[in-house]
N, C-alpha and C positions, 0 to 999 in steps of 0.2 A: 505493499501498498504506500501512494506517497507521504512521505511525511516531513518534507522542508518547511519552514515556518518563515514567512515573511520577513521577521524582522532578524533573522539571525542573516550574517553574512553570505553564507552560501546561499540564500534566498535572494538578496541583494544582488549577487552577481548572475544569479539565474534572470532576474528581471531585466537586468541591464543587457546581456546578451540579446536576448530574445526581443528586447525594444530595439537594438542596434540591427538586426538583423531585418525585422519587417519594415522599419523604417528606410533602408535602404533601396528596398524595392518599391514601396508605397511612393518614396520621392521620385524615382525615376519615370513612376507614369505621370507626374504633373510637370514637375521644375525643365523638361528636356520642352515642354510648350513654348518657356519663356525663351528659349535660346534659340528656336528656329529661325527668327530671320537671320542671325549671326552665323551658323550653321550653312544657310542659305548662300550668303556671300562668301563665306571664307573656302568653300569647297565648291562652289560654281553650279548648285544643284537647282533645280525648277522644283516647282510645286509639288510632283511625284516622289520626288527623293524626300520632301519634308514628310509626305503624309508617309512614308515607307519608314521614316525613321522613326515617326511614332507607332505605325501599325506592326513593324516586324517585332516590334517585343512586345506589343498586344496578342498578335496570333499566337506565339510559342506560348506565352505565360496563359491564355486562356484556355488553349487545347491542351495544356500538359498539369494544370492544376490539382485536376482531380488525382491523375497517375502519380502525382508528388506526392499527396499524401497518402495513398496507397501503398508507396513504396516505404515512406519514413514508419506507418504501421508495421509494418511486415520485417525491415531490415533495421530498422532503430531509429528514433526521432531525432536523437542530438546527429548521427553518423550522416542522415539525409541531409539533416537542417545545417551542419557543417560543412557539406559537401556543397549544396547549394551557395553558401557563403561564399566559398573560396570560388566557385564557377563564375559567380556574380562577380567578382571583383575582380576576375581575370578577362571575361568579356570587357568589363567597365574601363578597364586598361586599352584594352584593343579600341574601345570608341573613342577613348580620349586620343589616342595616337593615329586614329585612320585618316589614311592620307588621300581618301575621295569619298565620295560619296557611298559607292559601293561597299567600301569596307565597312564602314559605319553602319550600312543597314545589316549589315551579316552579323556585325557584334552585337546590335542590338537585337537580331533573335535570338542568338546564343544566351545574352542577358535573361533575354524571357524565360527561357528554359532554369536559369540559375533561378530566378525570381520563381517560378513553378515547383523547384526541392523546397526552398526556403521558406516561403509564405505559409503553407499549410502547418508546417513545423513548429512556426514561431509560438501559436497559441497553443500547439499538441505539447509541446515541452513544460508550458504552464501548467498544462491543466493535469499533464502527470506527473509533476513533480512536487506541488505545494499539496500541503496538510489541509484537510478539505475544510477545515474551520477559517483557511485562509486563500482559499483559491478565488474565490468571488474576489477579493478587493485584490489581488494577483491579477488577475485578468481586467478589471478595471482600473489597477494603475498602466498596464501594461496597453491597453485601448485608450488611455488619455495621454501619457506620455506618447504614443504612435500619433494622435490628431494632434497634439504640440507641434511635433514634426512634420506632420502635414501642412498644419496652418504657415510655419515660417519657411516651409519650401521653396516656394516661389519666390521669397524675399531673397532668400541666401542665393537660390538659382539667379535671379537676375545680379545682385551683387557683384558675383562671379564673372557672371557673362558681359559685364559691365568692367569689371578691372582686371582679372586674371586672363579671361578670356572664356570660351562655352567648351572647352575640353576638361576645364576644371569641373564642370556638373559632373562630371563622369569620373575623373581622375580621382574625385575627394571620395570615392566608395572604396577607394584600395586602403587607404591606411585606417577606415572603419570598420572593413574585413580582418585587415591583419589584428584589431583588437578583438574582435567579435570573435572570432573563430578559437584561438585558445584559450579565451574567456570558458567558453561552451565546452571545451576538452578537458576542462580543468575542473570546472566548477558544475555541471548539468548533469544529472544520472542519467545513464540510458534506460529508456523504455521504449517496449513494445507491445503491441497486443497479438495475445495468443490466438485470438479469433482470426486474424488476418491471414488470407489466401498464402497460397508459393505462386499462384500463377501471377500472372499481371496482364490488364487489357492493352497488349501495348500495339496492336494493330486496332484498337478501337481508337487511342491516342493518335494515332498517326492519321488515320483518316479523319478526324475531327482536325488535325491542325492542317492536314492540307485542305480539307474544306473551306476553313477560314480563309488560308494564303489563296488559293486559286479563285475565289471569289472574291476576294479582296483586288487582287490584281486584276480582275474582271473589271473591276468600278474603277480604279485609279487611272487603268490605262483606255479606259470606254472611248475616252476623246478623239482616240486615234483610228476607230473601228477597224482595226486589222482581224486577221484572220486570226492570230495568237491571243486576241482578248477571246474572239467569238471559242476557241478552243478551250482557254483556259475556262471559261463561264460553266460551257458543256464538263468539262472534266469535273469544277468545282461541284456542281450538281451531283455528278455519279460518283463523288467520294463521301457526299453527305448522304444521299440513298445508300451508300455503301456502310457506311456509320450507323443508321439507323438499322441495317439487317445484322450487323455484327453483334450491335447492341441489345437488340432482341435474342439472337440467338445464342449468342457465347455464355461459357459456365460461368464468367466470374467478370461480369460486364463492369464497364467502368462509372457507367449511368445506366442502371439498370431503369429501364422504359417503364417498369410497373409502379416507379415511384408519381408517373404521370398520370396514376389510376385517379387520382385525386382530383378532383375538379377545381378543389381552392387553390391547390399548388400549382397547378398549370396554369388558371387565370393569374395567379399574381407572378409567375414569373414573365407572362405576356406583360405584365404593367411593369414590370423591371426591365424587360426589354425598348418599352416605349421610354420609360422615363431617363434611363441612362445611354440609352441612343442620343435623347436632347442633350444628356451634359456633355458627353464625350464630342459633339460636335460643338457645342458651345467652346467649350475652354480648348478646344484646338486654334478654332479661329478666331476667338478674343483676347488671346494675347497676342496673334498679329495684326488684329485689327487696333491695338492699342499702340503698337508700335508702327507698324506700315503706314497706318490713314492717320491718328492723331499726333504720333511722331514721338512717342515718352519713347524711354531709354526704357532698356530690359529691366533694370530696378526699378522705376516706378509702375511699370507692366505688374510685376509681379507683386509688388505690393498692393496694387489695385484691387487685385484679386482676393487678398486676404479677409474682407470680411464674411464671404460664404463659408468658410472654413469656423471661422470663430463665432459666428453662429451657430455653428452646428455643435462646437464645442461647448459653449456655455448653455444652449437652449435644449439638448437632444434629449438628456433625462427627463425635462418635466414635459415634451413633447409625447415618452416612454410612457409617463404617467398618465396622462389625459386619455391616449388610445387604451391604457391597461383599465380606465375605468370605462370608458365611452366604445371601445371596439373599434376596430384599425376602419371600418367602411367610411366616415364621415373624413378621417386625415390625406385619408389614399386619394380622397375625390378632390378634395379643396387642395392639395399640395403641390400634385402637377399643375393646374389652376392657376396657383401662386406662380411658380415656375414659367409658367407660360406669359403671363404679365411682364414679369424679369424681363424675359427676351423681347417683347414687346417692347419694352422701356428703351432696349439698346438698341431702337433704330434710331434715337437721338443720338448715338456714342459715332462721331463723324469728326471732319477735320476743325481744328479748335473747340471741341467738346472741352468740358471744363468736370472736373472730376467730381466737384460736390452736386452739380446740378445735374448733371447728366451720366456718371458713370456709377456713382453710389446709389441713387436711389432703383438704378434697376439691380445691382448687387445685393440690396439691402432685401428686396423684394424677392429675388430668385432664391437668397439664401433661409428666408422666411419660409419658403417651400419648401427649401430640402428637409430643413427642421420639420417641419410637418410630418413629411413622408417616411423619411428613411426608417426610424425606429418602429412604426408599424408595419412596413414593407416586409422587415426582418422578422419581426415576430409573427406575421401572417404565413410566412415562408415555414417556418418552425411550428408552427399550429396546427398546420397542414399533414403532418408526416408524424410515424410513429414516434416517440421518444429514441429507438435506437438506432434511427435514420437521420439524427440531427446533423450529423457533420456531414450525410453525403448531400442533404435537403441544401443546406449553406453552402455546398462547394460549386453545386449545378448551380444555383442561385448568384453565386459569385462569377463563376465564369460567364453565364449570360449577359451578365451586366457589360463586363469585360468585352465580349463577342460585339455586344450593340453599340458599345463606344465605335470601335475599329471598324464597324460596317459603316456609321455616320462619318468619321473624320475620311474613310474611301469616298463616300455616295455626295455628301454636299456639294463640295467644288464641280463635281459632275454636272449635280442637279441644279445649280446654282449658273451653271458657265461660265466658271471660272477659269482662265486661261494658265497654261504653264508657266508662265512669267508674271502672273497677277499679283503676286506677294511681294513683287519691285516696282510696281504700281500703284500708286495710292488710290488715284481715279477709280482702276479698275479693280481693285479689291475692296473698295466700299460698294460700289455699285451691287458687287455678288453677294457682302454681307447681309445685309437689308431681308434679300430673298430667305437666306439660309437661315437667318434669325425668325421668320414667319416660318419654315419649314419646322423648326424647331419647337417652336410655340403650338404647332398643328399637331405634331407627335404627341406631345404632352397631353392637350386637348383628349387626343384619343387615348391616350392613357387613363386620365380621370374618366370617361366614360367607361372604359372596360370595366374599372375599379368598381363605378356605382353600379354597374350591372353585374358585377359576378362578385364580387367579395361580401363573406358575411360579416352580419354584425356584432358576432359574439365576442368581449375581451379576452384577451391573451397575456399571462402573467409573463411569458418570454418578452414584451415589450420594456419589463423590468431587468432586462439581462444587462451585466454590466457591459457587454461587448457593446450593448447601443446605447447606453447611458453617454458615453464619451469618445461617439466615431467623429473621425475629423476629416476622412475620403470623401471628396466629391466627384469623385470616379468610380467609385466602387461600393456595395452596400459591404457591411460589416461581415468575416469571414468568422463563423462560430465552430466551435468544436463539439463535442459529444456533450449532451446534457448530465448533469449530475446521475451517477450511477452508473454510466455508461463508458468509463475510461476504460483502459487496458492494464 
């Protein structure tokens, strides 16, 4: 049985290394957006290369995160966590040294593999190490410190980009990893799940990642209307169908399809797709809009986006408590509408925009919408499945959110007619930004309607889980582990 106490030196070391590990992966999902204009100018990259700089990471992370959790359960959570940290650091070093966009994109894909290994292991180590009396508080501190990291990430990223240069956004991960890995090896007890299977759904993971990569390529390159685009779209569709077949017929599927027999689970994941597609598209384009069109520095743009994360850190616990009393339906209906209103307000952000008059009101409304919906969304996912499948349900929901974001980053420039060199021209980018915000708002309204018509009203105590109370990521929902009594 886990017996480490939070107040002990070992407990503090465990908390430190897990926070460092999860923060590295979390930061790279947000900080890179702020660095994109500088990366493009320095490497002579077009808009498609910038899209791939974001999406190469998300493809491998979303496609492999469920497999990463299973590997930790079987071979040892500490072992896989440390492997993920070192893999992530090596890929980060390659990103920082990349001589051209092609190498950077390949390195970002490798980073995503490292992220898929370390992200689920970070929370699993907390839950498998601490005494039951301290576990809830430890998870809350892990989530809270991670949220603070998410909040300061764009600020630190902007400061690095404007100062030392965009390469240090990636190189900073190396010393963090060199601190994190030895601490984990020295202070974190090894743990595994005796119930874990010896076989792994490697084929399912490969097909899922391939489907995401091929369909993303087809969307990003669709403006060329070449035969390779058509072939990629067909191959992506075939890979997606093959993934479903493998998951349905395989002996140990990575994503058992019977979990979708719960209509509530299916409905909430559809809401997740709508919400996080809009969020992914927004934060990708907003960081560019503030620099390319408004003319702000990377530091100013990164700092400008802080209010959304700060609001989530300050108010998510109250939002969860409200959903616990009233049920999730009201908040899952209203939250996306608030977010949609925030994106409509972003239409005011153009050349000469004022932060206080134009940018801040939009971000405050958007942040309040996020606060309103994130905790009840996660609680609804967990409430829709049996207790023993909480970790699986959360992993699927987290992967769905990441996949939705990468599809949005790929599709929005295509849907708005954004050309390859648009980010080098303020008028061209501004012309496409407005329609993109309206598309995001429309997707959020669709999510609100879906929530209103499908989500049950009954309250769920899962809104009070510590992972929900201090969540700070604007691009993914909280990643939950097994519920009490479900640890191995």
